[in-house]
C-alpha positions in Angstrom: 62.9 17.5 -34.4 64.4 14.1 -35.1 62.0 11.3 -34.8 64.2 9.4 -32.5 64.3 12.3 -30.0 60.5 12.7 -30.4 59.9 9.0 -29.6 62.3 9.1 -26.6 60.5 12.2 -25.3 57.1 10.5 -25.6 58.3 7.4 -23.8 59.8 9.3 -20.9 56.7 11.5 -20.5 54.4 8.4 -20.5 56.5 6.3 -18.1 57.3 9.0 -15.5 53.8 9.2 -13.7 53.3 5.4 -14.0 56.5 4.7 -12.1 55.9 4.7 -8.4 59.4 5.9 -7.7 58.9 9.2 -9.5 58.7 12.0 -6.8 55.4 13.8 -6.6 57.3 17.1 -6.9 58.5 16.1 -10.4 55.0 15.4 -11.5 53.8 18.7 -10.2 56.7 20.5 -11.8 56.0 18.9 -15.1 52.3 19.8 -14.9 53.3 23.5 -14.4 55.8 23.3 -17.3 53.0 21.9 -19.5 50.6 24.6 -18.5 53.2 27.3 -19.1 54.2 25.7 -22.4 50.7 26.2 -23.7 50.8 29.9 -23.1 54.4 30.2 -24.4 53.4 28.3 -27.6 50.9 31.0 -28.4 53.5 33.7 -27.7 56.0 32.0 -30.0 53.5 32.3 -32.8 52.5 35.8 -31.8 55.8 37.4 -30.8 58.5 35.0 -32.1 57.0 34.4 -35.5 54.6 37.3 -36.0 56.8 40.0 -34.3 53.9 41.3 -32.2 55.1 41.7 -28.6 52.5 41.0 -25.9 52.9 41.2 -22.1 49.3 40.4 -21.5 48.9 36.6 -22.1 48.5 35.9 -18.3 45.2 37.8 -18.5 43.8 35.3 -21.0 44.9 32.5 -18.7 42.8 34.2 -16.0 39.8 34.4 -18.3 39.9 30.7 -18.9 40.5 29.9 -15.2 37.8 32.2 -13.8 35.2 31.2 -16.4 35.4 27.5 -15.5 35.7 28.3 -11.7 32.6 30.4 -11.6 30.4 28.2 -13.9 31.3 24.9 -12.2 30.9 26.2 -8.7 28.0 28.8 -8.9 26.1 27.2 -11.8 27.0 23.5 -11.6 28.2 23.3 -15.2 30.3 20.5 -16.5 34.0 21.5 -16.8 33.8 20.7 -20.5 30.9 23.1 -21.1 32.7 25.6 -19.0 35.8 25.2 -21.3 33.6 25.9 -24.3 32.2 29.0 -22.6 35.7 30.2 -21.7 36.9 29.8 -25.3 34.0 31.8 -26.6 34.5 34.6 -24.1 38.2 34.6 -24.7 37.6 34.7 -28.5 35.3 37.7 -28.2 37.6 39.6 -25.7 40.8 38.8 -27.7 39.1 39.8 -31.0 38.0 43.2 -29.6 41.3 43.9 -27.9 43.3 42.7 -31.0 41.3 44.8 -33.4 42.1 47.9 -31.2 45.6 47.1 -29.9 47.1 45.7 -33.0 46.7 49.0 -34.9 49.5 50.3 -32.7 53.1 49.9 -33.7 56.5 50.3 -32.2 56.7 50.5 -28.4 53.0 51.5 -28.2 51.9 47.9 -28.9 53.6 46.3 -25.9 52.5 49.3 -23.7 48.9 48.6 -24.9 49.1 45.0 -23.9 50.4 46.0 -20.5 47.5 48.3 -20.0 44.7 45.8 -20.7 46.6 43.1 -18.8 46.6 45.3 -15.7 42.9 46.2 -16.3 41.8 42.6 -16.5 43.9 41.7 -13.4 42.3 44.3 -11.3 38.9 43.4 -12.7 39.4 39.8 -11.4 40.3 41.1 -8.0 37.4 43.6 -7.6 34.4 41.7 -8.9 32.4 40.4 -6.0 30.9 37.4 -7.8 34.5 36.2 -8.6 35.5 36.3 -4.9 37.5 39.5 -5.3 41.1 38.9 -4.1 40.1 35.7 -2.2 39.2 34.1 -5.4 37.0 30.9 -5.9 37.6 27.6 -4.2 36.0 24.2 -4.3 36.3 23.7 -8.1 35.3 20.2 -9.2 37.9 18.0 -10.9 37.7 17.1 -14.6 36.1 13.8 -15.5 37.7 12.3 -18.6 36.4 9.0 -20.1 34.8 8.1 -16.8 37.9 8.8 -14.8 38.1 11.6 -12.2 41.4 13.6 -12.7 41.6 14.5 -9.1 45.3 14.4 -8.3 48.4 15.6 -10.2 49.3 12.2 -11.7 45.9 11.8 -13.2 45.6 15.3 -14.8 49.2 15.1 -15.9 48.3 13.0 -19.0 45.5 15.4 -20.0 47.8 18.4 -19.7 50.5 16.9 -21.8 48.0 15.5 -24.4 46.7 19.0 -24.8 50.2 20.4 -25.1 51.3 17.9 -27.7 48.1 18.3 -29.8 48.5 22.1 -29.6 52.1 21.8 -30.8 51.0 19.6 -33.7 48.3 22.0 -34.7 50.6 25.0 -34.5 53.3 23.2 -36.5 50.6 22.3 -39.2 49.5 25.9 -39.2 52.9 27.3 -39.8 53.5 24.7 -42.6 50.6 25.9 -44.7 49.3 28.8 -46.8 48.1 30.9 -43.8 51.4 30.0 -42.0 53.5 31.5 -44.8 51.4 34.7 -44.4 51.9 34.7 -40.7 55.7 34.2 -41.1 55.7 37.3 -43.4 54.3 39.5 -40.6 57.6 40.2 -38.9 59.6 41.5 -41.9 57.6 41.2 -45.1 54.3 42.9 -44.4 54.4 45.3 -47.3 55.7 42.7 -49.7 53.1 40.2 -48.7 50.3 42.8 -49.2 51.5 43.1 -52.8 50.6 39.5 -53.3 47.1 39.8 -51.8 47.8 38.8 -48.2 45.6 40.6 -45.7 48.2 41.3 -43.0 45.9 43.1 -40.6 43.6 40.1 -40.6 46.4 37.6 -39.9 47.6 39.8 -37.0 44.2 39.4 -35.3 44.1 35.7 -36.2 47.4 34.9 -34.4 46.4 37.2 -31.5 43.2 35.3 -31.0 44.9 31.9 -31.5 47.5 32.6 -28.8 44.7 33.9 -26.5 42.8 30.6 -26.9 45.8 28.6 -26.0 46.3 30.7 -22.9 42.6 30.2 -22.0 43.0 26.4 -22.4 46.0 26.6 -20.0 43.9 28.6 -17.5 41.1 26.0 -17.6 43.5 23.2 -16.9 45.2 25.2 -14.1 41.9 25.9 -12.4 40.9 22.2 -12.3 44.4 21.1 -11.2 44.6 23.6 -8.4 40.9 23.3 -7.6 41.0 27.0 -6.6 41.8 30.3 -8.4 42.8 33.8 -7.2 44.0 36.9 -9.2 47.7 36.6 -8.3 48.8 34.2 -11.1 47.2 36.3 -13.8 49.1 39.6 -13.2 51.7 41.4 -15.3 54.7 39.7 -13.7 53.5 36.4 -15.0 52.9 37.9 -18.4 56.5 39.1 -18.4 57.6 35.6 -17.3 55.8 33.9 -20.2 57.4 36.3 -22.7 60.8 35.5 -21.1 60.2 31.8 -21.6 59.4 32.4 -25.3 62.6 34.3 -25.8 64.7 31.7 -24.0 63.1 28.7 -25.8 63.2 30.1 -29.4 60.7 30.3 -32.2 60.3 26.6 -32.8 57.2 24.9 -31.3 59.6 22.8 -29.3 61.0 26.1 -27.9 57.8 26.4 -25.8 58.7 23.3 -23.8 62.4 24.1 -23.6 61.8 27.7 -22.5 59.1 26.8 -19.9 61.2 23.9 -18.5 64.4 26.0 -18.2 62.7 29.0 -16.5 60.5 27.1 -14.1 63.3 24.8 -13.1 65.7 27.7 -12.6 63.1 29.6 -10.7 62.6 26.7 -8.3 66.3 26.3 -7.8 66.8 30.0 -7.2 64.1 30.0 -4.5 65.8 27.0 -2.8 69.5 27.6 -3.3 69.9 31.4 -3.2 68.7 32.0 0.4 71.3 29.4 1.6 74.1 31.0 -0.4 73.6 34.6 0.5 71.8 34.0 3.8 68.7 36.2 3.0 65.0 35.6 2.2 64.9 38.6 -0.2 63.5 38.0 -3.7 66.5 38.0 -6.1 64.7 36.1 -8.9 64.2 39.2 -11.0 67.9 40.1 -10.7 69.0 36.6 -11.8 66.4 36.5 -14.7 67.6 40.0 -15.8 71.2 38.7 -16.0 70.0 35.6 -17.8 68.1 37.7 -20.3 71.2 39.7 -21.1 73.2 36.5 -21.6 70.5 34.9 -23.9 70.3 38.1 -26.0 74.0 38.2 -26.3 74.9 34.6 -27.0 71.6 32.9 -28.1 69.4 35.5 -29.7 67.3 32.9 -31.5 66.8 30.9 -28.2 68.1 27.7 -26.8 66.2 25.3 -29.0 68.1 26.2 -32.3 71.4 25.4 -30.5 70.1 22.0 -29.3 68.8 21.1 -32.7 72.0 22.3 -34.4 74.1 20.2 -32.0 71.9 17.2 -32.6 72.2 17.6 -36.4 76.0 17.7 -36.0 76.1 14.6 -33.9 73.8 12.6 -36.2 75.5 13.9 -39.4 72.3 15.4 -40.8 72.8 17.9 -43.6 71.8 21.4 -42.8 71.1 22.1 -46.5 68.4 20.4 -48.5 69.4 21.1 -52.1 69.2 17.4 -53.0 65.7 17.0 -51.6 63.1 15.9 -54.2 60.6 18.4 -55.6 57.0 18.4 -54.3 54.9 15.6 -55.8 52.7 16.2 -58.8 49.5 18.0 -58.1 46.5 19.4 -60.0 47.3 22.6 -61.8 46.0 25.8 -60.3 43.5 27.8 -62.3 45.0 30.5 -64.5 43.8 33.9 -65.6 42.8 34.4 -69.1 45.2 36.6 -71.0 43.9 39.6 -72.9 44.2 39.6 -76.6 47.5 40.8 -78.1 47.4 44.6 -78.6 44.7 45.3 -76.1 45.3 48.2 -73.7 46.3 46.8 -70.4 47.8 49.7 -68.4 47.1 53.4 -68.8 48.9 55.9 -66.6 47.4 59.4 -67.2 49.1 62.4 -65.6 50.1 60.5 -62.5 51.7 62.7 -59.8 53.3 62.0 -56.5 54.3 64.7 -54.0 56.2 64.2 -50.7 55.6 67.5 -49.1 57.3 70.0 -51.4 59.2 67.3 -53.4 57.6 66.2 -56.6 58.8 62.6 -57.1 56.6 61.8 -60.1 55.5 64.8 -62.2 52.3 64.2 -64.2 53.7 61.2 -66.1 51.6 59.4 -68.8 52.1 56.3 -70.8 50.2 53.1 -71.9 51.1 49.4 -72.1 49.4 46.8 -74.3 49.0 43.1 -74.0 52.0 41.1 -75.1 54.5 44.0 -74.8 57.6 44.6 -72.8 58.0 48.3 -71.9 61.1 49.7 -70.4 61.0 52.5 -67.8 64.5 54.0 -67.8 66.3 57.0 -66.4 69.1 58.0 -64.1 69.1 57.2 -60.4 66.4 59.3 -58.6 64.4 59.7 -61.7 61.2 58.5 -60.0 61.0 55.0 -61.7 60.5 53.0 -58.6 58.0 55.5 -57.2 56.0 55.1 -60.4 56.0 51.4 -59.8 54.7 52.0 -56.3 51.9 54.2 -57.6 50.8 51.5 -60.1 50.9 48.7 -57.4 49.2 50.7 -54.7 52.2 50.8 -52.3 51.9 54.6 -52.5 48.7 56.6 -53.2 48.9 59.0 -56.1 48.6 62.7 -55.3 46.7 63.2 -58.5 46.2 61.6 -61.9 44.6 58.4 -63.0 46.1 54.9 -63.3 43.9 52.2 -64.9 44.4 48.5 -65.4 42.0 46.7 -67.7 39.3 49.2 -66.9 39.9 49.2 -63.1 41.2 52.4 -61.3 44.3 51.5 -59.4 45.2 54.9 -58.0 42.5 54.6 -55.3 43.0 50.9 -54.6 45.2 49.3 -51.9 48.0 47.0 -53.1 46.1 43.9 -51.8 43.2 44.5 -54.1 45.4 45.4 -57.0 47.1 42.0 -56.7 43.7 40.3 -57.0 43.3 41.9 -60.4 46.4 40.3 -61.8 49.3 42.7 -61.1 52.5 41.1 -59.9 55.8 42.8 -59.1 59.4 42.6 -57.8 61.1 45.2 -55.7 64.1 47.6 -56.2 65.6 46.3 -52.9 65.1 42.5 -52.6 62.3 41.7 -50.2 62.3 38.0 -49.3 61.8 36.1 -46.1 65.3 34.9 -45.5 64.6 32.1 -43.0 62.0 30.5 -45.2 62.9 28.2 -48.0 63.1 29.2 -51.6 60.0 27.1 -52.3 58.0 28.7 -49.5 58.9 32.2 -50.6 57.6 31.5 -54.1 54.5 29.7 -52.8 53.7 33.0 -50.9 53.4 34.6 -54.3 50.6 32.2 -55.1 48.6 33.0 -52.0 45.5 34.2 -53.9 45.4 31.2 -56.1 44.3 28.9 -53.2 41.9 28.9 -50.3 43.1 27.2 -47.1 41.6 28.5 -43.9 43.3 28.6 -40.5 41.3 25.8 -38.9 41.7 23.3 -41.8 45.4 24.2 -41.9 45.9 23.6 -38.2 44.0 20.3 -38.3 45.8 19.3 -41.6 42.5 18.4 -43.3 43.1 20.4 -46.5 46.4 19.4 -48.2 45.3 19.2 -51.8 45.3 22.9 -52.3 48.6 23.2 -50.3 50.2 20.5 -52.6 49.0 22.4 -55.7 50.5 25.7 -54.4 53.9 24.0 -53.7 53.8 22.3 -57.1 53.2 25.6 -58.8 56.0 27.2 -56.9 58.4 24.4 -57.8 57.3 24.8 -61.5 58.1 28.5 -61.6 61.5 27.9 -59.9 62.3 25.4 -62.5 61.3 27.9 -65.1 63.8 30.5 -63.9 66.6 28.1 -63.3 66.4 27.7 -59.5 65.1 24.2 -59.4 68.1 22.9 -57.5 67.6 25.3 -54.6 64.0 24.5 -53.6 64.7 23.8 -49.9 67.6 26.2 -49.5 67.0 29.1 -47.2 66.3 32.2 -49.3 68.8 34.2 -47.3 71.6 31.9 -48.3 71.3 32.7 -52.0 73.5 35.2 -53.8 72.0 38.6 -54.6 71.5 37.7 -58.3 69.7 34.5 -57.4 67.5 36.3 -54.9 66.4 38.7 -57.7 65.5 35.7 -59.9 63.7 34.2 -56.9 61.6 37.4 -56.7 60.6 36.9 -60.3 59.6 33.3 -59.7 57.5 34.5 -56.8 55.8 37.1 -59.0 55.1 34.5 -61.7 53.5 32.2 -59.2 50.8 34.9 -58.7 49.8 34.3 -62.4 49.9 38.0 -63.3 48.5 39.6 -66.4 50.8 42.6 -65.8 54.3 42.0 -64.4 56.4 44.9 -63.0 60.1 44.1 -62.7 62.3 46.6 -60.7 65.9 46.2 -61.8 65.7 42.4 -62.3 69.1 42.1 -63.9 71.0 43.8 -61.1 73.7 41.5 -59.7 73.4 38.9 -62.5 76.2 37.7 -64.6 76.1 37.9 -68.4 74.9 34.4 -69.0 72.2 34.7 -66.3 71.0 37.9 -68.0 70.7 36.0 -71.2 68.7 33.3 -69.5 66.5 35.9 -67.9 65.9 37.7 -71.2 64.8 34.3 -72.7 62.3 33.8 -69.9 60.9 37.3 -70.3 60.6 36.9 -74.1 58.7 33.6 -73.6 56.3 35.4 -71.2 55.7 38.1 -73.8 54.9 35.4 -76.4 52.4 33.9 -73.9 50.5 37.2 -73.7 51.9 38.7 -70.5 52.5 42.4 -70.3 55.8 43.5 -68.7 56.9 46.9 -67.4 60.6 46.9 -66.7 62.8 49.2 -64.7 66.5 48.5 -65.5 69.8 50.3 -65.7 71.6 47.8 -67.9 71.1 49.4 -71.3 72.2 46.4 -73.3 69.6 44.3 -71.6 66.9 46.8 -72.1 67.6 47.8 -75.7 67.6 44.2 -76.9 64.5 43.1 -75.0 61.9 45.9 -74.9 59.3 46.9 -77.5 58.9 50.4 -76.2 60.7 52.8 -73.8 59.8 55.6 -71.5 62.6 57.8 -70.3 62.3 59.7 -67.0 64.4 62.3 -65.3 63.6 64.1 -62.0 60.1 62.6 -62.1 59.3 63.9 -65.5 58.9 62.0 -68.8 61.7 63.1 -71.1 60.9 60.9 -74.1 59.0 57.9 -75.4 59.5 55.6 -78.3 61.2 52.5 -79.6 64.7 51.5 -78.4 66.2 52.7 -81.7 64.4 56.1 -81.4 65.4 56.6 -77.8 69.1 55.9 -78.6 69.1 58.8 -81.1 67.2 61.2 -78.9 69.5 64.2 -77.9 67.4 65.0 -74.8 67.9 61.5 -73.5 71.6 61.5 -74.2 72.0 64.8 -72.4 70.1 63.4 -69.3 72.2 60.3 -69.2 75.6 61.7 -70.2 75.2 65.3 -69.0 77.2 66.5 -72.0 80.4 65.6 -70.3 81.7 62.3 -71.7 81.1 62.1 -75.5 82.8 58.6 -75.6 79.9 56.9 -73.9 77.1 55.7 -76.1 74.2 53.2 -75.9 74.6 49.7 -77.1 72.6 49.2 -80.3 70.3 46.1 -80.5 72.4 44.8 -83.4 75.7 45.0 -81.6 76.6 41.9 -79.5 76.8 42.8 -75.8 79.9 41.8 -74.0 79.7 43.4 -70.6 76.3 45.1 -70.4 76.7 48.8 -70.4 75.1 50.6 -67.4 73.6 54.0 -67.1 
């Protein structure tokens, strides 16, 4: 958000309660907007960014409210101690529920959140010590810096201070190493696992984080209302919070926009609609249903992106950031020691992969040594990418043995394989299109730095973050994308996206690099530049396994070739040997077109023959 808008927003929010002419209703409404914004902020992180739909956040609001209500009335605790107790209880409940519920996928996950939301709602209403459906009254006000926050104007400042601090912490979290992993949850889970990101752990982290924000909202609500009952913590409020997140958008400012729009509209519907249609029936859900359809049709990313885009147009701010400077210099990240040239790095021994009755990889065997580039070639459907997936742990091998520097890979998940020093690209480009080019590459360096969630949210650990971004920028410069650091990855051409994937893999500092069709979509000059980069990596001691259909590119670059067809190894040898192998020629040409032949390494390539 533009700094001018931020400053104006803060001035207005500070002046409103102090001005005696401000109606009390406005203050009360802003308090409710602030309380809702806290819950919605957590939902934006959980659902909008992480892609995990939850209808149950109102139950966590209830845990925070009931904990402080009971402890301050029945036990005489200070509200601040009750807040700490509520956060601890919420953490435990959310962790247990998250560990169970987040294993679900598809529509089962939101159904699971509905189930435990209803369970907690009825629990609040049936426990005698919580007052059952009558609730708990007589809650003491919060004392802050010697002041009693008894009325709405007093607690207003605390509510909005908490909201702004929570937005600041969430923004910091997203703009960090764990934040990049969180943003990969929605569409890049399998890709991120290949770079060592523990996606299951980050799902639980954002689930607990959003629950703690909801608990904080419940604590403030209880001391503002001075009484609690089960009704505000039911499923209908959980749906309303989710609706606010959808309307606002995935930015942290979307929490305020969505909460403000929905609560204001809700109030106006309750006041205006009975006068228009002369009835006291509740038509809120009908109006909200129509509004949801309109939002999904015309503003799928929410209202806030529209507001920020219009502001950028008015102020003339550039949407792209190609000209932005590179990250500042930072200490170099530690690098793995390369094995000695000629040392056995990868051994694939009778690897087999079956999908039911289909044999995709049929007992294939080969070895790769340090400082070598090996090509894995064959017609479409030969099983090359499946072999890649077996090596990197994306798919488990049915039988056989795959070893990397003495470690068995065939029984290891992709996250653990990445820790050993295996990096890869994908046959079909897997990037996070709304993240910048720089951030996508920094995700590849995830394992090379340690920044926890709490230090990231509080912005107390930036040296490691700076080193990760500097490394990402260095690899982008290396592959020729240094002018696109702050461009959204989805805006790049397909060939540039493939080069970006290579930079991301290099940021992981791999000993073994697996490239799946890296030259696809590249022009002739770009292929030459890529070949130069790969040749330099070979000289530095990196081992490269390459799947590629461009025979000119492969024959002039590789030291060794393995040819596959229908999952079986047809031949193995140097490029010159493979070009003369009649079995290979038959597999590629089918004995139909005798005019087609491989490009020899000595013959200059002009167009890049493909097979």
